[in-house]
Structures are given as C-alpha cells and as structure tokens.
C-alpha atoms as one frame of an Amber mdcrd trajectory, in Angstrom:
protein
  73.737-122.618   5.852  73.959-120.354   8.939  71.021-120.085  11.279  68.911
-116.988  10.678  70.012-114.352  13.186  67.599-111.543  12.704  64.342-112.985
  13.880  63.318-109.579  15.289  62.524-107.112  18.240  61.861-106.373  22.134
  59.297-106.282  24.913  59.706-105.753  28.594  62.672-105.016  30.766  63.698
-104.592  34.290  66.964-103.153  35.761  68.744-105.878  37.681  72.057-104.176
  38.331  71.682-104.525  42.118  68.210-106.000  42.507  66.985-109.283  43.914
  65.819-111.844  41.431  62.623-112.060  43.556  61.634-108.548  42.689  58.884
-108.005  40.134  60.185-107.645  36.590  58.338-104.922  34.737  58.013-104.110
  31.078  60.678-102.145  29.149  58.201 -99.424  28.340  57.621 -98.814  32.015
  61.373 -98.252  32.431  61.366 -95.124  30.310  60.643 -91.742  31.826  58.846
 -90.552  28.681  56.641 -92.235  26.136  56.471 -90.221  22.929  54.146 -90.590
  20.023  55.504 -89.165  16.757  53.607 -89.208  13.450  55.824 -90.357  10.564
  56.122 -88.872   7.146  56.463 -90.982   4.017  59.564 -90.416   1.855  58.667
 -90.185  -1.826  60.838 -92.955  -3.257  60.961 -92.556  -7.000  61.591 -96.148
  -7.958  59.545 -99.256  -7.196  60.497-100.925  -3.958  60.782-104.702  -3.898
  61.365-106.101  -0.404  63.864-103.717   1.157  65.484-105.326   4.182  68.213
-102.996   5.325  68.557 -99.164   5.533  71.286 -96.826   6.685  71.981 -93.137
   6.578  74.965 -91.100   5.435  74.221 -87.405   5.636  71.855 -86.493   2.796
  71.842 -90.025   1.448  69.947 -93.180   2.320  71.510 -96.488   1.453  68.904
 -99.227   0.967  69.421-102.984   0.511  66.811-104.226  -1.921  66.885-106.339
  -5.126  65.737-104.049  -7.913  66.760-104.404 -11.549  69.235-107.086 -10.432
  71.092-104.579  -8.291  71.507-105.023  -4.476  72.387-101.567  -3.121  70.523
 -98.357  -3.884  71.653 -94.829  -2.929  68.789 -92.359  -2.440  69.445 -88.604
  -2.335  67.168 -86.996   0.256  67.575 -83.542  -1.168  66.912 -84.495  -4.814
  64.283 -87.111  -3.690  65.462 -89.698  -6.153  67.692 -92.706  -6.447  71.078
 -91.634  -7.715  72.954 -94.951  -7.904  72.227 -98.652  -8.117  75.178-100.883
  -7.298  76.411-104.465  -6.987  75.151-107.621  -8.526  74.538-110.976  -6.908
  77.373-113.397  -7.492  80.836-114.502  -6.521  82.815-112.180  -8.880  85.383
-109.781  -7.504  82.861-106.864  -7.267  79.753-108.973  -6.619  78.055-109.689
  -3.349  76.632-112.887  -1.868  73.256-112.590  -0.195  72.194-111.927   2.512
  74.034-108.769   3.349  74.004-106.263   6.204  74.873-102.622   5.659  75.907
 -99.945   8.077  77.563 -96.484   8.275  79.688 -95.200  11.090  80.043 -91.765
   9.531  78.600 -89.834   6.608  81.318 -90.819   4.132  81.758 -94.567   4.463
  79.510 -97.590   4.125  80.231-101.079   5.518  78.849-104.232   3.940  78.909
-107.679   5.565  78.156-110.801   3.520  76.828-113.503   5.876  77.409-116.333
   3.479  81.204-115.945   3.380  81.786-113.749   6.527  83.433-111.017   4.416
  83.364-107.435   5.710  84.132-104.567   3.257  84.204-100.796   3.552  83.676
 -98.320   0.732  83.926 -94.570   0.334  80.394 -93.416  -0.710  81.914 -90.842
  -3.011  83.756 -93.726  -4.854  80.499 -95.660  -5.149  78.733 -92.717  -6.655
  81.430 -92.622  -9.317  80.959 -96.358  -9.982  84.116 -97.455  -8.184  83.260
-100.772  -6.432  86.739-101.454  -4.987  86.713-101.631  -1.206  89.049 -99.611
   0.971  88.973-102.340   3.645  88.252-106.060   3.262  88.506-108.700   6.039
  87.090-112.184   6.500  85.867-112.922  10.067  85.039-116.656  10.030  81.968
-118.098  11.796  80.450-114.621  12.219  76.799-113.774  11.531  77.290-110.001
  11.655  80.346-107.747  12.066  80.801-104.260  13.450  84.096-102.281  13.493
  85.323-100.945  16.848  88.416 -99.085  17.915  92.076 -99.767  16.905  91.106
-101.535  13.692  89.379-104.360  15.566  86.036-105.950  14.736  83.399-107.711
  16.771  80.994-110.290  15.437  78.367-112.674  16.764  78.299-116.308  15.790
  79.414-119.787  16.790  82.085-119.142  19.339  83.151-121.662  22.037  83.342
-119.239  24.952  80.686-116.664  24.211  78.235-114.829  21.934  80.708-112.324
  20.433  84.163-112.714  18.924  86.802-110.012  18.525  88.946-110.063  15.372
  92.072-108.113  14.319  92.376-106.415  10.971  93.623-109.679   9.411  90.462
-111.461  10.486  92.148-113.502  13.294  89.987-114.299  16.308  91.834-112.786
  19.303  89.115-112.683  22.017  85.712-114.133  22.863  83.175-112.327  24.913
  80.390-114.037  26.844  77.356-111.690  26.592  74.761-114.451  26.864  72.284
-114.426  29.720  73.387-116.942  32.320  70.601-119.450  31.501  71.635-119.418
  27.868  75.372-119.735  28.553  74.862-122.877  30.614  73.513-124.755  27.610
  75.986-127.479  26.542  75.469-127.088  22.764  77.021-124.001  21.120  74.477
-123.992  18.302  71.606-123.990  20.819  73.282-121.074  22.643  73.440-119.117
  19.403  69.957-119.914  18.196  68.232-119.127  21.461  70.556-116.380  22.540
  70.670-114.448  19.292  71.537-110.796  19.892  71.631-107.451  18.204  74.667
-105.443  19.195  76.173-102.020  18.774  79.409-100.370  19.980  79.969 -96.689
  20.751  83.652 -95.880  20.012  83.411 -92.584  21.947  82.335 -94.132  25.182
  83.718 -97.646  24.622  80.343 -99.077  25.521  78.784-102.164  23.981  74.955
-102.728  24.057  73.396-106.149  23.308  69.677-106.939  22.890  68.602-110.607
  23.036  65.960-111.280  20.426  64.099-114.148  22.142  64.803-113.505  25.822
  64.428-109.733  26.005  67.626-109.138  27.966  69.426-105.843  27.232  72.976
-105.492  28.582  75.582-102.722  28.567  79.275-103.531  28.820  82.354-101.334
  29.179  85.214-102.383  26.833  88.724-101.421  27.950  91.862-101.050  25.833
  92.876-104.615  26.598  89.531-105.779  25.093  88.142-106.945  28.420  84.443
-106.361  29.044  82.662-105.447  32.309  78.849-105.501  32.560  77.697-102.171
  33.921  73.917-102.293  33.282  71.275-104.964  32.696  67.619-104.749  31.838
  65.485-107.868  31.908  61.971-108.788  30.819  59.387-110.817  32.669  60.548
-114.373  32.287  60.305-115.345  28.642  58.768-118.633  27.403  62.221-119.557
  26.168  63.683-119.281  29.680  60.822-121.277  31.150  61.286-124.132  28.668
  65.062-124.158  29.219  64.415-124.896  32.866  62.806-128.152  31.778  64.945
-129.089  28.739  68.178-128.145  27.098  66.933-129.098  23.630  64.404-126.491
  22.522  63.854-124.212  19.521  61.941-120.956  19.043  58.353-121.434  17.952
  55.512-119.272  16.678  54.324-118.445  20.162  57.656-117.097  21.432  57.924
-113.372  21.774  60.224-111.542  19.397  61.525-108.710  21.590  63.848-106.844
  19.282  64.246-106.413  15.520  67.068-103.945  15.058  69.583-101.742  16.859
  71.419 -98.502  16.032  74.036 -96.260  17.662  75.158 -92.667  17.237  77.689
 -90.677  19.216  75.144 -89.710  21.854  72.427 -92.428  21.878  71.642 -96.130
  21.428  68.369 -97.065  19.793  66.520-100.436  19.776  63.506-101.415  17.746
  60.983-103.160  20.058  58.427-105.610  18.663  56.941-107.506  21.616  54.689
-109.793  19.387  54.764-113.510  19.095  56.977-114.738  16.233  53.865-116.008
  14.359  52.176-112.524  14.606  55.106-110.077  14.260  53.555-108.419  11.188
  51.092-106.492  13.348  51.680-102.932  14.480  50.871-103.668  18.137  53.683
-102.851  20.568  56.053-101.314  17.964  58.342 -98.839  19.700  61.793 -97.382
  19.091  63.657 -97.263  22.410  66.139 -94.488  22.947  68.964 -94.798  25.469
  71.698 -92.244  26.156  75.314 -93.088  25.443  75.719 -94.600  28.928  72.754
 -96.990  28.340  70.213 -95.123  30.458  66.625 -95.114  29.097  65.530 -91.713
  27.683  62.286 -92.183  25.785  60.108 -94.951  24.184  58.871 -93.704  20.834
  55.511 -95.234  19.841  55.518 -95.597  16.036  51.931 -96.849  15.212  53.558
 -98.436  12.119  54.902-101.900  11.415  58.627-101.056  11.261  61.120-103.879
  10.862  64.355-102.064  10.073  65.525 -98.507  10.838  68.477 -96.171  10.993
  69.205 -92.803  12.651  70.854 -89.762  11.259  74.255 -89.087  12.754  73.051
 -85.860  14.430  70.071 -87.691  16.001  67.534 -85.466  14.259  65.758 -88.094
  12.206  64.828 -91.722  12.242  64.429 -93.411   8.869  62.623 -96.759   8.644
  61.350 -99.446   6.322  57.704-100.034   7.103  54.749-102.091   5.882  51.666
-100.361   4.588  48.111-101.619   5.169  48.207-103.618   1.953  51.581-105.157
   3.035  53.676-103.334   0.488  56.820-101.455   1.592  57.531 -97.822   2.025
  60.233 -95.605   3.587  59.159 -93.258   6.432  60.842 -90.826   8.724  60.370
 -89.513  12.269  61.451 -86.029  13.207  63.357 -86.072  16.505  64.726 -82.551
  16.352  62.283 -81.256  18.990  62.557 -84.297  21.209  66.314 -84.581  21.934
C-alpha cells in the first residue's frame, strides 16, 4: 500500500530567493499584499452527499468524486442545479476504477482520472461520459507515482518514490525519462527514499502557458516555483519558506522520524489556471485540522508572485477554480460535520 500523500495544507512563508538564512522568516499570510474575506454561498446539491473527497470544474459542470449508489464520479450541472450523470463502479473491470482516485480538468471538455492503486492515468471527453461512453481517449501507466499531471508535448509528471527526486517525468508510453529534485535541501539529504517521500510530500501544479511548476510541501511549508525548459530541465526561480517546522527541527536530530499529531499541516490542495496558481492553506496541527482556524486560499499570479490571501471562515479540504478565475468551488464541512459544496465569487477581486 502506498503512503498517504494528501495529508493536507499550509501556514507561513518567507521569500528566500536572495535572502540570508539568518533573516526572520515570516508567515505566508504576511507575504500577501491583500487579505480578502469573501462569504461563500452554498450550492444546492440535489442528491445526498456521502464523503466527497475531490472536486473539479469544467465550464457549467462540477465533477465530484464521492461514493453514492455504488458510483464513484458524479457530474453536477450548475445551470440545472442537479446531478446529471453518475459514473464508474469500484473494481478491476475494463471500465471500473480502483480507489483512491484523483480527478482534474485542464480545460472545459476533458477530465483526467488517476488511480493511485495501480498508477493508471486516463483522460475522457466529458461529452462522451454524459452519453455513457466510459472508454478513455488516453491511458498511460506511470509506475511508482502517487499523483500524475499532464504537461506539454504529451509528457506527464508525477510524485512518488524516485531515486533522485520528488517528481518523475514520463513519456506518453509511461516510461520514466527524467527525475526532478524539488525537495527542500534538509529533506533531500535523508538517506531513505521512503522517508524523503513521507516527510517531503508535495502538492504540485504545472502551467503549460508559462512552463512554470509550483510545489507546496505539506509538512514543511516550503513553496517553490521552477521554470521547465523544452529539454525538461528545471530551474528554481522563487522560494517561500515558513518559520522552521517541527519536522525540520526533528530532522536535525534524527533521520528516522514520522509526522505526528502535533506537526502542522500547511497545505491541503493546489490548483492552477492560465493566469493564477492557488493553494489551500490549513496551518493547523494534524490532530486538529478539522477546525476552521487559519483556513485560507492563497492566490499567486502565473509567475508565482503572491496576489491575495482569501480568508474562507469555513473548513475547506478540497477545492477547484473555474477556468476563467471567476469562481472557487469547494468541499466544506458544516457545523454538524456533514459535507456541502460551496462557492466563492472572485469576479470582483481579480
């Protein structure tokens, strides 16, 4: 069984592009020129929600990963305000999916599904899915990966157990052709690859327009921005760091440590559009991450420069952004710990 990657969210950050390590590290929120508070609106979901754990947007559709009526994927029409399709069953058949899965959309017509258990990445036309056609238009297996994102020139990047770094690059046949070290230095020096992965777990997104990669380290709070050239070489161009995390302090004394309930979970999710990167910041100890305290969505421009920190006043644990950056959609917990789908209007803020 693969280690659980998505432990969750962010806290404090400091730009270290050209700064001395002796300078005071300040919180991520202080690095944003604007702190915005936006009241969310609840989306009237017509069917009973179980425990939704992924959400993505494709135009006037939301795609939600949740187990309802033995189906795994649910397409919700925002205009009609109802679920219009429930798809895929759990299993190993040709059109089944193995849990857990991650879903994503890079445009308004296509959905990507990654099955962690077998490292299979598939793409589907949403119009085909609405007609009941479950045959993928792309299918590739990227071994040893915990999540996969498609980048330019039919290449894929995934995080997982790689000898030389946190991310691997695969061609369209699933062959590993490059490894990228995006770990913080104190993580990379650990001798055990599984320890590197467990402690250095990262969310990552790639912007194909700017060829920029952003990573967000769940337990250390590091955010890094890399340029990716056509030869698939990466160059770090920006770095934001938190006040020293408890993980980093313990690594100074021992190479054999594991996250515990007192360690801060800095980040819980990441998203990217043509013009912005977004990171969901938690900032709570892993044992208390259900609270709403410190929950922000951090918005960076396409070059990785902080724009605004959006205070949500909700316990959000997964989110997505419309491709025109007008709306954030999120899975949230209510006061009675049930789930609902909410949205934040950004149209007047961007």
